Backbone and ligand atoms as CSV (ligand in chain L), in Angstrom:
chain,resi,resn,atom,element,x,y,z
A,1,MET,N,N,18.051,-40.526,16.112
A,1,MET,CA,C,16.875,-39.646,16.035
A,1,MET,C,C,16.660,-39.187,14.597
A,2,THR,N,N,15.402,-38.988,14.287
A,2,THR,CA,C,15.024,-38.649,12.919
A,2,THR,C,C,14.067,-37.460,12.947
A,3,ILE,N,N,14.258,-36.570,11.993
A,3,ILE,CA,C,13.276,-35.504,11.816
A,3,ILE,C,C,12.143,-36.068,10.968
A,4,ARG,N,N,10.925,-36.046,11.547
A,4,ARG,CA,C,9.794,-36.652,10.839
A,4,ARG,C,C,9.022,-35.617,10.035
A,5,LYS,N,N,8.288,-36.116,9.045
A,5,LYS,CA,C,7.469,-35.242,8.198
A,5,LYS,C,C,6.252,-34.767,8.997
A,6,ILE,N,N,5.922,-33.503,8.857
A,6,ILE,CA,C,4.795,-32.927,9.602
A,6,ILE,C,C,3.531,-32.922,8.739
A,7,ALA,N,N,2.454,-33.496,9.294
A,7,ALA,CA,C,1.162,-33.521,8.604
A,7,ALA,C,C,0.578,-32.111,8.567
A,8,LYS,N,N,-0.056,-31.766,7.439
A,8,LYS,CA,C,-0.640,-30.429,7.289
A,8,LYS,C,C,-2.170,-30.495,7.372
A,9,MET,N,N,-2.741,-29.358,7.728
A,9,MET,CA,C,-4.195,-29.230,7.875
A,9,MET,C,C,-4.926,-29.864,6.693
A,10,GLY,N,N,-5.846,-30.747,7.000
A,10,GLY,CA,C,-6.574,-31.472,5.970
A,10,GLY,C,C,-6.212,-32.949,5.966
A,11,HIS,N,N,-5.032,-33.281,6.482
A,11,HIS,CA,C,-4.647,-34.697,6.567
A,11,HIS,C,C,-5.538,-35.397,7.602
A,12,PRO,N,N,-6.079,-36.576,7.266
A,12,PRO,CA,C,-7.002,-37.264,8.187
A,12,PRO,C,C,-6.439,-37.487,9.586
A,13,VAL,N,N,-5.121,-37.714,9.713
A,13,VAL,CA,C,-4.551,-37.999,11.039
A,13,VAL,C,C,-4.735,-36.821,12.001
A,14,LEU,N,N,-4.886,-35.605,11.440
A,14,LEU,CA,C,-5.062,-34.413,12.280
A,14,LEU,C,C,-6.521,-34.213,12.680
A,15,ARG,N,N,-7.418,-35.015,12.097
A,15,ARG,CA,C,-8.855,-34.831,12.339
A,15,ARG,C,C,-9.425,-35.902,13.263
A,16,ARG,N,N,-8.605,-36.895,13.598
A,16,ARG,CA,C,-9.064,-38.019,14.413
A,16,ARG,C,C,-8.621,-37.850,15.861
A,17,ALA,N,N,-9.409,-38.433,16.797
A,17,ALA,CA,C,-8.973,-38.494,18.189
A,17,ALA,C,C,-7.856,-39.526,18.300
A,18,ALA,N,N,-6.808,-39.183,19.021
A,18,ALA,CA,C,-5.678,-40.094,19.203
A,18,ALA,C,C,-5.984,-41.064,20.332
A,19,ARG,N,N,-5.306,-42.224,20.342
A,19,ARG,CA,C,-5.576,-43.244,21.370
A,19,ARG,C,C,-4.550,-43.139,22.503
A,20,PRO,N,N,-4.976,-43.529,23.722
A,20,PRO,CA,C,-4.060,-43.464,24.862
A,20,PRO,C,C,-2.856,-44.387,24.661
A,21,VAL,N,N,-1.742,-44.012,25.294
A,21,VAL,CA,C,-0.535,-44.831,25.274
A,21,VAL,C,C,-0.640,-45.822,26.431
A,22,SER,N,N,-0.487,-47.127,26.136
A,22,SER,CA,C,-0.609,-48.114,27.219
A,22,SER,C,C,0.726,-48.316,27.935
A,23,ASP,N,N,1.840,-48.262,27.192
A,23,ASP,CA,C,3.144,-48.475,27.829
A,23,ASP,C,C,4.167,-47.451,27.320
A,24,PRO,N,N,4.360,-46.358,28.090
A,24,PRO,CA,C,5.292,-45.315,27.650
A,24,PRO,C,C,6.731,-45.810,27.486
A,25,THR,N,N,7.085,-46.919,28.162
A,25,THR,CA,C,8.472,-47.399,28.084
A,25,THR,C,C,8.721,-48.273,26.847
A,26,ASP,N,N,7.671,-48.563,26.092
A,26,ASP,CA,C,7.815,-49.294,24.824
A,26,ASP,C,C,8.867,-48.574,23.958
A,27,PRO,N,N,9.846,-49.322,23.435
A,27,PRO,CA,C,10.923,-48.692,22.652
A,27,PRO,C,C,10.407,-47.863,21.475
A,28,GLU,N,N,9.311,-48.293,20.868
A,28,GLU,CA,C,8.769,-47.510,19.736
A,28,GLU,C,C,8.242,-46.165,20.201
A,29,ILE,N,N,7.631,-46.151,21.386
A,29,ILE,CA,C,7.128,-44.887,21.951
A,29,ILE,C,C,8.321,-43.995,22.315
A,30,GLN,N,N,9.359,-44.581,22.893
A,30,GLN,CA,C,10.545,-43.804,23.257
A,30,GLN,C,C,11.208,-43.206,22.005
A,31,ARG,N,N,11.240,-43.984,20.935
A,31,ARG,CA,C,11.810,-43.477,19.681
A,31,ARG,C,C,10.950,-42.351,19.130
A,32,LEU,N,N,9.624,-42.522,19.205
A,32,LEU,CA,C,8.701,-41.479,18.730
A,32,LEU,C,C,8.944,-40.175,19.494
A,33,ILE,N,N,9.068,-40.259,20.822
A,33,ILE,CA,C,9.275,-39.058,21.634
A,33,ILE,C,C,10.590,-38.358,21.238
A,34,ALA,N,N,11.660,-39.138,21.084
A,34,ALA,CA,C,12.953,-38.557,20.689
A,34,ALA,C,C,12.841,-37.876,19.323
A,35,ASP,N,N,12.131,-38.498,18.400
A,35,ASP,CA,C,11.951,-37.911,17.066
A,35,ASP,C,C,11.093,-36.651,17.127
A,36,MET,N,N,10.074,-36.663,18.004
A,36,MET,CA,C,9.221,-35.476,18.143
A,36,MET,C,C,10.047,-34.281,18.637
A,37,VAL,N,N,10.928,-34.519,19.613
A,37,VAL,CA,C,11.772,-33.435,20.132
A,37,VAL,C,C,12.662,-32.895,19.014
A,38,GLU,N,N,13.288,-33.817,18.282
A,38,GLU,CA,C,14.161,-33.430,17.167
A,38,GLU,C,C,13.383,-32.623,16.116
A,39,THR,N,N,12.177,-33.082,15.797
A,39,THR,CA,C,11.349,-32.447,14.764
A,39,THR,C,C,10.893,-31.055,15.201
A,40,MET,N,N,10.481,-30.939,16.471
A,40,MET,CA,C,10.024,-29.642,16.987
A,40,MET,C,C,11.170,-28.628,16.999
A,41,MET,N,N,12.345,-29.058,17.461
A,41,MET,CA,C,13.492,-28.150,17.522
A,41,MET,C,C,13.892,-27.695,16.116
A,42,ASP,N,N,13.904,-28.652,15.190
A,42,ASP,CA,C,14.289,-28.338,13.816
A,42,ASP,C,C,13.341,-27.309,13.207
A,43,ALA,N,N,12.043,-27.434,13.537
A,43,ALA,CA,C,11.030,-26.541,12.954
A,43,ALA,C,C,10.853,-25.276,13.780
A,44,ASN,N,N,11.605,-25.178,14.896
A,44,ASN,CA,C,11.533,-23.997,15.755
A,44,ASN,C,C,10.135,-23.795,16.336
A,45,GLY,N,N,9.476,-24.893,16.731
A,45,GLY,CA,C,8.125,-24.805,17.284
A,45,GLY,C,C,8.144,-24.735,18.799
A,46,ALA,N,N,7.017,-24.261,19.379
A,46,ALA,CA,C,6.876,-24.231,20.850
A,46,ALA,C,C,6.302,-25.542,21.354
A,47,GLY,N,N,5.673,-26.300,20.448
A,47,GLY,CA,C,5.076,-27.562,20.860
A,47,GLY,C,C,4.812,-28.448,19.661
A,48,LEU,N,N,4.550,-29.713,19.950
A,48,LEU,CA,C,4.247,-30.669,18.885
A,48,LEU,C,C,3.428,-31.806,19.497
A,49,ALA,N,N,2.424,-32.262,18.755
A,49,ALA,CA,C,1.603,-33.390,19.198
A,49,ALA,C,C,1.861,-34.568,18.253
A,50,ALA,N,N,1.792,-35.789,18.780
A,50,ALA,CA,C,2.130,-36.974,17.979
A,50,ALA,C,C,1.352,-37.062,16.655
A,51,PRO,N,N,0.042,-36.710,16.622
A,51,PRO,CA,C,-0.662,-36.790,15.330
A,51,PRO,C,C,-0.023,-35.921,14.241
A,52,GLN,N,N,0.700,-34.867,14.654
A,52,GLN,CA,C,1.354,-34.004,13.662
A,52,GLN,C,C,2.494,-34.715,12.939
A,53,VAL,N,N,3.018,-35.807,13.560
A,53,VAL,CA,C,4.020,-36.615,12.856
A,53,VAL,C,C,3.418,-37.981,12.481
A,54,HIS,N,N,2.101,-37.961,12.215
A,54,HIS,CA,C,1.380,-39.126,11.674
A,54,HIS,C,C,1.273,-40.300,12.633
A,55,GLU,N,N,1.312,-40.021,13.947
A,55,GLU,CA,C,1.145,-41.092,14.935
A,55,GLU,C,C,-0.048,-40.737,15.821
A,56,GLY,N,N,-1.114,-41.534,15.744
A,56,GLY,CA,C,-2.349,-41.220,16.465
A,56,GLY,C,C,-2.347,-41.676,17.911
A,57,VAL,N,N,-1.373,-41.196,18.684
A,57,VAL,CA,C,-1.292,-41.534,20.109
A,57,VAL,C,C,-1.236,-40.251,20.938
A,58,ARG,N,N,-1.655,-40.390,22.228
A,58,ARG,CA,C,-1.817,-39.202,23.070
A,58,ARG,C,C,-0.495,-38.806,23.739
A,59,ILE,N,N,0.357,-38.178,22.928
A,59,ILE,CA,C,1.634,-37.642,23.413
A,59,ILE,C,C,1.779,-36.224,22.878
A,60,VAL,N,N,2.112,-35.284,23.781
A,60,VAL,CA,C,2.460,-33.925,23.347
A,60,VAL,C,C,3.796,-33.551,23.985
A,61,ILE,N,N,4.527,-32.683,23.299
A,61,ILE,CA,C,5.727,-32.088,23.881
A,61,ILE,C,C,5.608,-30.580,23.699
A,62,PHE,N,N,6.214,-29.821,24.579
A,62,PHE,CA,C,6.152,-28.362,24.465
A,62,PHE,C,C,7.199,-27.752,25.386
A,63,HIS,N,N,7.460,-26.468,25.161
A,63,HIS,CA,C,8.222,-25.676,26.119
A,63,HIS,C,C,7.694,-24.265,26.075
A,64,ALA,N,N,7.801,-23.581,27.195
A,64,ALA,CA,C,7.343,-22.196,27.308
A,64,ALA,C,C,8.506,-21.392,27.881
A,65,PRO,N,N,9.386,-20.922,26.995
A,65,PRO,CA,C,10.579,-20.209,27.474
A,65,PRO,C,C,10.237,-18.858,28.081
A,66,ALA,N,N,11.110,-18.381,28.953
A,66,ALA,CA,C,10.879,-17.114,29.656
A,66,ALA,C,C,10.674,-15.961,28.687
A,67,ASP,N,N,11.392,-15.966,27.553
A,67,ASP,CA,C,11.306,-14.813,26.641
A,67,ASP,C,C,9.987,-14.773,25.863
A,68,ALA,N,N,9.160,-15.852,25.967
A,68,ALA,CA,C,7.863,-15.838,25.287
A,68,ALA,C,C,6.878,-14.932,26.025
A,69,ASP,N,N,7.102,-14.705,27.297
A,69,ASP,CA,C,6.136,-13.985,28.121
A,69,ASP,C,C,6.900,-13.287,29.253
A,70,PRO,N,N,7.743,-12.308,28.893
A,70,PRO,CA,C,8.619,-11.724,29.914
A,70,PRO,C,C,7.818,-11.068,31.043
A,71,GLY,N,N,8.290,-11.218,32.256
A,71,GLY,CA,C,7.609,-10.601,33.391
A,71,GLY,C,C,6.392,-11.371,33.867
A,72,ALA,N,N,6.126,-12.521,33.267
A,72,ALA,CA,C,4.932,-13.289,33.629
A,72,ALA,C,C,5.185,-14.125,34.883
A,73,ALA,N,N,4.117,-14.695,35.414
A,73,ALA,CA,C,4.210,-15.559,36.596
A,73,ALA,C,C,5.083,-16.779,36.288
A,74,PRO,N,N,5.693,-17.373,37.316
A,74,PRO,CA,C,6.532,-18.570,37.091
A,74,PRO,C,C,5.761,-19.697,36.404
A,75,GLU,N,N,4.450,-19.785,36.673
A,75,GLU,CA,C,3.641,-20.847,36.052
A,75,GLU,C,C,3.443,-20.615,34.551
A,76,ALA,N,N,3.846,-19.429,34.047
A,76,ALA,CA,C,3.709,-19.151,32.612
A,76,ALA,C,C,4.856,-19.753,31.818
A,77,ARG,N,N,5.871,-20.268,32.533
A,77,ARG,CA,C,7.038,-20.833,31.868
A,77,ARG,C,C,7.099,-22.344,32.104
A,78,ALA,N,N,7.722,-23.045,31.171
A,78,ALA,CA,C,7.921,-24.486,31.347
A,78,ALA,C,C,9.151,-24.926,30.577
A,79,PRO,N,N,9.940,-25.818,31.175
A,79,PRO,CA,C,11.047,-26.417,30.421
A,79,PRO,C,C,10.481,-27.380,29.382
A,80,LEU,N,N,11.333,-27.929,28.548
A,80,LEU,CA,C,10.882,-28.920,27.579
A,80,LEU,C,C,10.191,-30.068,28.324
A,81,THR,N,N,8.925,-30.266,27.997
A,81,THR,CA,C,8.085,-31.207,28.745
A,81,THR,C,C,7.492,-32.254,27.811
A,82,VAL,N,N,7.556,-33.509,28.232
A,82,VAL,CA,C,6.879,-34.606,27.537
A,82,VAL,C,C,5.664,-34.970,28.381
A,83,LEU,N,N,4.488,-34.937,27.767
A,83,LEU,CA,C,3.243,-35.195,28.496
A,83,LEU,C,C,2.454,-36.267,27.745
A,84,ILE,N,N,2.230,-37.388,28.436
A,84,ILE,CA,C,1.565,-38.549,27.826
A,84,ILE,C,C,0.198,-38.745,28.482
A,85,ASN,N,N,-0.804,-39.051,27.689
A,85,ASN,CA,C,-2.194,-39.239,28.161
A,85,ASN,C,C,-2.646,-38.057,29.033
A,86,PRO,N,N,-2.543,-36.833,28.520
A,86,PRO,CA,C,-2.825,-35.662,29.352
A,86,PRO,C,C,-4.302,-35.490,29.729
A,87,GLU,N,N,-4.494,-34.917,30.912
A,87,GLU,CA,C,-5.814,-34.460,31.373
A,87,GLU,C,C,-5.650,-32.999,31.739
A,88,ILE,N,N,-6.664,-32.187,31.398
A,88,ILE,CA,C,-6.614,-30.758,31.727
A,88,ILE,C,C,-7.782,-30.399,32.628
A,89,ASP,N,N,-7.497,-29.692,33.732
A,89,ASP,CA,C,-8.547,-29.099,34.563
A,89,ASP,C,C,-8.420,-27.585,34.450
A,90,ILE,N,N,-9.475,-26.959,33.951
A,90,ILE,CA,C,-9.473,-25.500,33.826
A,90,ILE,C,C,-9.689,-24.897,35.213
A,91,LEU,N,N,-8.870,-23.892,35.570
A,91,LEU,CA,C,-9.009,-23.218,36.864
A,91,LEU,C,C,-9.522,-21.798,36.607
A,92,GLY,N,N,-10.759,-21.545,36.930
A,92,GLY,CA,C,-11.332,-20.221,36.688
A,92,GLY,C,C,-11.790,-20.112,35.246
A,93,ASP,N,N,-12.683,-19.149,34.972
A,93,ASP,CA,C,-13.243,-19.086,33.614
A,93,ASP,C,C,-12.646,-17.951,32.780
A,94,GLU,N,N,-11.547,-17.364,33.256
A,94,GLU,CA,C,-10.936,-16.258,32.503
A,94,GLU,C,C,-10.289,-16.767,31.214
A,95,MET,N,N,-10.570,-16.048,30.118
A,95,MET,CA,C,-9.942,-16.372,28.833
A,95,MET,C,C,-9.229,-15.137,28.301
A,96,GLU,N,N,-8.274,-15.380,27.397
A,96,GLU,CA,C,-7.486,-14.285,26.835
A,96,GLU,C,C,-7.224,-14.633,25.372
A,97,GLU,N,N,-7.280,-13.601,24.495
A,97,GLU,CA,C,-6.962,-13.860,23.092
A,97,GLU,C,C,-5.470,-13.667,22.865
A,98,GLY,N,N,-4.881,-14.522,22.061
A,98,GLY,CA,C,-3.467,-14.402,21.735
A,98,GLY,C,C,-3.201,-14.991,20.359
A,99,TRP,N,N,-2.113,-14.538,19.724
A,99,TRP,CA,C,-1.778,-15.031,18.385
A,99,TRP,C,C,-1.123,-16.391,18.482
A,100,GLU,N,N,-1.596,-17.320,17.656
A,100,GLU,CA,C,-1.009,-18.655,17.614
A,100,GLU,C,C,-0.638,-19.023,16.185
A,101,GLY,N,N,0.334,-19.902,16.108
A,101,GLY,CA,C,0.676,-20.534,14.843
A,101,GLY,C,C,0.720,-22.024,15.087
A,102,CYS,N,N,0.888,-22.795,14.020
A,102,CYS,CA,C,0.912,-24.251,14.154
A,102,CYS,C,C,1.755,-24.806,13.013
A,103,LEU,N,N,2.619,-25.766,13.327
A,103,LEU,CA,C,3.482,-26.345,12.292
A,103,LEU,C,C,2.665,-27.073,11.225
A,104,SER,N,N,1.409,-27.427,11.555
A,104,SER,CA,C,0.537,-28.083,10.582
A,104,SER,C,C,-0.281,-27.083,9.759
A,105,VAL,N,N,-0.155,-25.796,10.112
A,105,VAL,CA,C,-0.855,-24.725,9.385
A,105,VAL,C,C,0.212,-23.684,9.022
A,106,PRO,N,N,1.165,-24.059,8.171
A,106,PRO,CA,C,2.350,-23.222,7.966
A,106,PRO,C,C,2.020,-21.872,7.333
A,107,GLY,N,N,2.734,-20.839,7.813
A,107,GLY,CA,C,2.630,-19.512,7.203
A,107,GLY,C,C,1.505,-18.655,7.742
A,108,LEU,N,N,0.636,-19.230,8.597
A,108,LEU,CA,C,-0.516,-18.470,9.082
A,108,LEU,C,C,-0.413,-18.214,10.583
A,109,ARG,N,N,-1.145,-17.197,11.019
A,109,ARG,CA,C,-1.294,-16.898,12.447
A,109,ARG,C,C,-2.760,-16.548,12.687
A,110,GLY,N,N,-3.250,-16.904,13.876
A,110,GLY,CA,C,-4.642,-16.591,14.189
A,110,GLY,C,C,-4.792,-16.145,15.624
A,111,LEU,N,N,-5.796,-15.305,15.858
A,111,LEU,CA,C,-6.076,-14.803,17.208
A,111,LEU,C,C,-7.056,-15.781,17.867
A,112,VAL,N,N,-6.589,-16.440,18.949
A,112,VAL,CA,C,-7.332,-17.559,19.539
A,112,VAL,C,C,-7.594,-17.308,21.022
A,113,PRO,N,N,-8.849,-17.450,21.472
A,113,PRO,CA,C,-9.125,-17.344,22.911
A,113,PRO,C,C,-8.745,-18.643,23.619
A,114,ARG,N,N,-8.057,-18.506,24.749
A,114,ARG,CA,C,-7.682,-19.683,25.553
A,114,ARG,C,C,-7.886,-19.361,27.030
A,115,TYR,N,N,-8.126,-20.392,27.820
A,115,TYR,CA,C,-8.158,-20.212,29.276
A,115,TYR,C,C,-6.768,-19.807,29.762
A,116,THR,N,N,-6.737,-18.933,30.768
A,116,THR,CA,C,-5.457,-18.383,31.226
A,116,THR,C,C,-4.830,-19.178,32.361
A,117,HIS,N,N,-5.594,-20.097,32.967
A,117,HIS,CA,C,-5.093,-20.775,34.160
A,117,HIS,C,C,-5.650,-22.202,34.184
A,118,LEU,N,N,-4.786,-23.163,34.309
A,118,LEU,CA,C,-5.245,-24.558,34.339
A,118,LEU,C,C,-4.235,-25.428,35.085
A,119,ARG,N,N,-4.663,-26.661,35.306
A,119,ARG,CA,C,-3.783,-27.662,35.892
A,119,ARG,C,C,-3.816,-28.842,34.933
A,120,TYR,N,N,-2.642,-29.382,34.614
A,120,TYR,CA,C,-2.635,-30.567,33.766
A,120,TYR,C,C,-1.912,-31.698,34.455
A,121,SER,N,N,-2.266,-32.910,34.063
A,121,SER,CA,C,-1.623,-34.082,34.637
A,121,SER,C,C,-1.499,-35.136,33.548
A,122,GLY,N,N,-0.641,-36.088,33.795
A,122,GLY,CA,C,-0.408,-37.157,32.830
A,122,GLY,C,C,0.837,-37.903,33.233
A,123,LEU,N,N,1.438,-38.605,32.268
A,123,LEU,CA,C,2.658,-39.363,32.530
A,123,LEU,C,C,3.832,-38.655,31.872
A,124,ASP,N,N,4.991,-38.755,32.523
A,124,ASP,CA,C,6.193,-38.221,31.881
A,124,ASP,C,C,6.803,-39.288,30.974
A,125,GLN,N,N,7.963,-38.987,30.415
A,125,GLN,CA,C,8.594,-39.865,29.433
A,125,GLN,C,C,8.889,-41.271,29.996
A,126,ASP,N,N,9.056,-41.364,31.338
A,126,ASP,CA,C,9.339,-42.661,31.966
A,126,ASP,C,C,8.069,-43.350,32.457
A,127,GLY,N,N,6.913,-42.744,32.168
A,127,GLY,CA,C,5.656,-43.348,32.596
A,127,GLY,C,C,5.270,-42.998,34.023
A,128,VAL,N,N,5.949,-41.989,34.603
A,128,VAL,CA,C,5.679,-41.582,35.988
A,128,VAL,C,C,4.635,-40.456,35.980
A,129,PRO,N,N,3.566,-40.602,36.793
A,129,PRO,CA,C,2.533,-39.560,36.832
A,129,PRO,C,C,3.080,-38.243,37.390
A,130,PHE,N,N,2.634,-37.127,36.810
A,130,PHE,CA,C,2.981,-35.815,37.356
A,130,PHE,C,C,1.863,-34.841,37.025
A,131,ALA,N,N,1.866,-33.712,37.751
A,131,ALA,CA,C,0.859,-32.671,37.527
A,131,ALA,C,C,1.534,-31.322,37.691
A,132,ARG,N,N,0.984,-30.317,36.994
A,132,ARG,CA,C,1.576,-28.989,37.026
A,132,ARG,C,C,0.485,-27.937,36.821
A,133,GLU,N,N,0.712,-26.754,37.388
A,133,GLU,CA,C,-0.177,-25.634,37.159
A,133,GLU,C,C,0.405,-24.794,36.024
A,134,ALA,N,N,-0.439,-24.238,35.205
A,134,ALA,CA,C,0.045,-23.431,34.085
A,134,ALA,C,C,-0.796,-22.176,33.924
A,135,ARG,N,N,-0.111,-21.091,33.558
A,135,ARG,CA,C,-0.770,-19.815,33.257
A,135,ARG,C,C,-0.216,-19.277,31.944
A,136,GLY,N,N,-0.912,-18.267,31.420
A,136,GLY,CA,C,-0.395,-17.514,30.278
A,136,GLY,C,C,0.014,-18.384,29.103
A,137,PHE,N,N,1.223,-18.116,28.574
A,137,PHE,CA,C,1.687,-18.820,27.368
A,137,PHE,C,C,1.779,-20.328,27.592
A,138,HIS,N,N,2.215,-20.715,28.775
A,138,HIS,CA,C,2.313,-22.128,29.148
A,138,HIS,C,C,0.929,-22.794,29.049
A,139,ALA,N,N,-0.096,-22.144,29.612
A,139,ALA,CA,C,-1.465,-22.677,29.556
A,139,ALA,C,C,-1.953,-22.720,28.100
A,140,ARG,N,N,-1.581,-21.705,27.326
A,140,ARG,CA,C,-2.002,-21.627,25.915
A,140,ARG,C,C,-1.425,-22.786,25.107
A,141,VAL,N,N,-0.116,-23.024,25.264
A,141,VAL,CA,C,0.525,-24.060,24.439
A,141,VAL,C,C,-0.011,-25.451,24.822
A,142,VAL,N,N,-0.304,-25.665,26.099
A,142,VAL,CA,C,-0.855,-26.957,26.535
A,142,VAL,C,C,-2.245,-27.176,25.897
A,143,GLN,N,N,-3.095,-26.140,25.906
A,143,GLN,CA,C,-4.426,-26.265,25.299
A,143,GLN,C,C,-4.309,-26.524,23.799
A,144,HIS,N,N,-3.394,-25.799,23.139
A,144,HIS,CA,C,-3.204,-25.959,21.691
A,144,HIS,C,C,-2.767,-27.394,21.362
A,145,GLU,N,N,-1.754,-27.893,22.094
A,145,GLU,CA,C,-1.229,-29.234,21.791
A,145,GLU,C,C,-2.245,-30.319,22.135
A,146,CYS,N,N,-2.931,-30.188,23.265
A,146,CYS,CA,C,-3.910,-31.215,23.653
A,146,CYS,C,C,-5.103,-31.233,22.698
A,147,ASP,N,N,-5.457,-30.076,22.109
A,147,ASP,CA,C,-6.507,-30.055,21.080
A,147,ASP,C,C,-6.152,-30.971,19.915
A,148,HIS,N,N,-4.852,-31.028,19.564
A,148,HIS,CA,C,-4.420,-31.906,18.466
A,148,HIS,C,C,-4.802,-33.360,18.737
A,149,LEU,N,N,-4.815,-33.748,20.021
A,149,LEU,CA,C,-5.123,-35.146,20.375
A,149,LEU,C,C,-6.605,-35.450,20.203
A,150,ASP,N,N,-7.415,-34.392,20.080
A,150,ASP,CA,C,-8.852,-34.572,19.859
A,150,ASP,C,C,-9.255,-34.146,18.446
A,151,GLY,N,N,-8.277,-34.081,17.550
A,151,GLY,CA,C,-8.570,-33.791,16.144
A,151,GLY,C,C,-8.919,-32.344,15.859
A,152,MET,N,N,-8.428,-31.438,16.716
A,152,MET,CA,C,-8.828,-30.027,16.615
A,152,MET,C,C,-7.619,-29.143,16.318
A,153,LEU,N,N,-7.770,-28.220,15.349
A,153,LEU,CA,C,-6.718,-27.244,15.041
A,153,LEU,C,C,-7.178,-25.851,15.478
A,154,TYR,N,N,-6.212,-24.951,15.714
A,154,TYR,CA,C,-6.563,-23.661,16.327
A,154,TYR,C,C,-7.609,-22.834,15.567
A,155,PRO,N,N,-7.648,-22.890,14.195
A,155,PRO,CA,C,-8.694,-22.078,13.546
A,155,PRO,C,C,-10.107,-22.445,14.016
A,156,GLN,N,N,-10.294,-23.716,14.433
A,156,GLN,CA,C,-11.614,-24.143,14.920
A,156,GLN,C,C,-11.961,-23.506,16.258
A,157,ARG,N,N,-10.981,-22.959,16.955
A,157,ARG,CA,C,-11.209,-22.295,18.246
A,157,ARG,C,C,-11.387,-20.788,18.092
A,158,MET,N,N,-11.165,-20.275,16.882
A,158,MET,CA,C,-11.202,-18.825,16.701
A,158,MET,C,C,-12.632,-18.294,16.712
A,159,ARG,N,N,-12.790,-17.073,17.229
A,159,ARG,CA,C,-14.120,-16.444,17.265
A,159,ARG,C,C,-14.384,-15.700,15.966
A,160,ASP,N,N,-13.312,-15.223,15.309
A,160,ASP,CA,C,-13.453,-14.385,14.117
A,160,ASP,C,C,-12.361,-14.756,13.118
A,161,LEU,N,N,-12.759,-15.420,12.016
A,161,LEU,CA,C,-11.761,-15.853,11.025
A,161,LEU,C,C,-11.157,-14.666,10.278
A,162,GLY,N,N,-11.702,-13.465,10.521
A,162,GLY,CA,C,-11.068,-12.250,10.003
A,162,GLY,C,C,-9.699,-12.038,10.635
A,163,ASN,N,N,-9.465,-12.704,11.753
A,163,ASN,CA,C,-8.165,-12.614,12.418
A,163,ASN,C,C,-7.269,-13.809,12.101
A,164,LEU,N,N,-7.510,-14.460,10.963
A,164,LEU,CA,C,-6.601,-15.492,10.459
A,164,LEU,C,C,-5.785,-14.832,9.351
A,165,VAL,N,N,-4.475,-14.682,9.571
A,165,VAL,CA,C,-3.662,-13.855,8.664
A,165,VAL,C,C,-2.356,-14.570,8.311
A,166,PHE,N,N,-1.728,-14.098,7.247
A,166,PHE,CA,C,-0.395,-14.606,6.939
A,166,PHE,C,C,0.598,-14.031,7.946
A,167,GLU,N,N,1.492,-14.904,8.378
A,167,GLU,CA,C,2.528,-14.531,9.337
A,167,GLU,C,C,3.301,-13.308,8.839
A,168,SER,N,N,3.544,-13.261,7.520
A,168,SER,CA,C,4.339,-12.173,6.942
A,168,SER,C,C,3.631,-10.824,7.064
A,169,GLU,N,N,2.287,-10.837,7.233
A,169,GLU,CA,C,1.525,-9.590,7.332
A,169,GLU,C,C,1.293,-9.160,8.774
A,170,LEU,N,N,1.656,-10.031,9.736
A,170,LEU,CA,C,1.332,-9.738,11.138
A,170,LEU,C,C,1.995,-8.451,11.651
A,171,PRO,N,N,3.285,-8.190,11.345
A,171,PRO,CA,C,3.887,-6.940,11.818
A,171,PRO,C,C,3.131,-5.712,11.304
A,172,ARG,N,N,2.719,-5.758,10.012
A,172,ARG,CA,C,1.969,-4.651,9.418
A,172,ARG,C,C,0.633,-4.458,10.152
A,173,LEU,N,N,-0.034,-5.586,10.436
A,173,LEU,CA,C,-1.329,-5.552,11.113
A,173,LEU,C,C,-1.191,-4.977,12.525
A,174,MET,N,N,-0.146,-5.411,13.240
A,174,MET,CA,C,0.089,-4.922,14.601
A,174,MET,C,C,0.376,-3.427,14.578
A,175,ALA,N,N,1.173,-2.970,13.599
A,175,ALA,CA,C,1.511,-1.553,13.491
A,175,ALA,C,C,0.248,-0.735,13.218
A,176,ALA,N,N,-0.629,-1.243,12.344
A,176,ALA,CA,C,-1.875,-0.540,12.015
A,176,ALA,C,C,-2.778,-0.468,13.243
A,177,ALA,N,N,-2.844,-1.556,14.008
A,177,ALA,CA,C,-3.678,-1.586,15.215
A,177,ALA,C,C,-3.158,-0.577,16.235
A,178,ARG,N,N,-1.829,-0.474,16.318
A,178,ARG,CA,C,-1.209,0.462,17.261
A,178,ARG,C,C,-1.538,1.896,16.852
A,179,ASP,N,N,-1.450,2.185,15.545
A,179,ASP,CA,C,-1.768,3.528,15.037
A,179,ASP,C,C,-3.222,3.883,15.326
A,180,ASP,N,N,-4.130,2.901,15.092
A,180,ASP,CA,C,-5.556,3.144,15.342
A,180,ASP,C,C,-5.786,3.472,16.812
A,181,HIS,N,N,-5.083,2.715,17.670
A,181,HIS,CA,C,-5.226,2.911,19.113
A,181,HIS,C,C,-4.758,4.311,19.511
A,182,LEU,N,N,-3.615,4.740,18.947
A,182,LEU,CA,C,-3.084,6.065,19.268
A,182,LEU,C,C,-4.040,7.149,18.773
A,183,ARG,N,N,-4.604,6.918,17.582
A,183,ARG,CA,C,-5.524,7.893,17.016
A,183,ARG,C,C,-6.762,8.025,17.924
A,184,GLU,N,N,-7.282,6.882,18.376
A,184,GLU,CA,C,-8.463,6.914,19.261
A,184,GLU,C,C,-8.173,7.701,20.536
A,185,ARG,N,N,-6.957,7.510,21.061
A,185,ARG,CA,C,-6.622,8.168,22.315
A,185,ARG,C,C,-6.425,9.669,22.149
A,186,SER,N,N,-6.007,10.072,20.938
A,186,SER,CA,C,-5.755,11.500,20.741
A,186,SER,C,C,-7.003,12.245,20.296
A,187,GLU,N,N,-8.055,11.494,19.922
A,187,GLU,CA,C,-9.279,12.173,19.470
A,187,GLU,C,C,-10.161,12.556,20.647
L,1,NI,NI,NI,-0.305,-27.096,16.397
């Protein structure tokens, strides 16, 4: 397994639609998946899409650990998942804003609206079809990673670029927002 170089925002591979995988059992595809897992773990990411490692194919990997969304529904969590040729069906029109980062947009965080409930389907690492329901953080990470397969990065989904900030400033921003909220409540 190899840790691969991650493409950064502006690289053409991140702007193109990726092509479907015809044979998931192809040794090159299997090697790519193993490298993606290694690369994501090394970078401490929640997810990774193949175009981020310069491969224009429809493969995403992700995990939604329990500590990302404590107390959430079981569908908000997911083990390490390999999803090939994904399809997403949105369930209900509810959306929620949440802070996201991306290994291809290092150092930044943005407030992004995402659907809160969906069903996704595709092939697993062995080429076997599967489907799953997702909510909360799990639904968010799936939407974020699948956007990569259509040449889309999270800032393009943002409603207000005023909420695109440096990661290092986020604690300060959250503290200020909390103070403002307390002030409003006491007035
Ligand atoms: Ni990303």
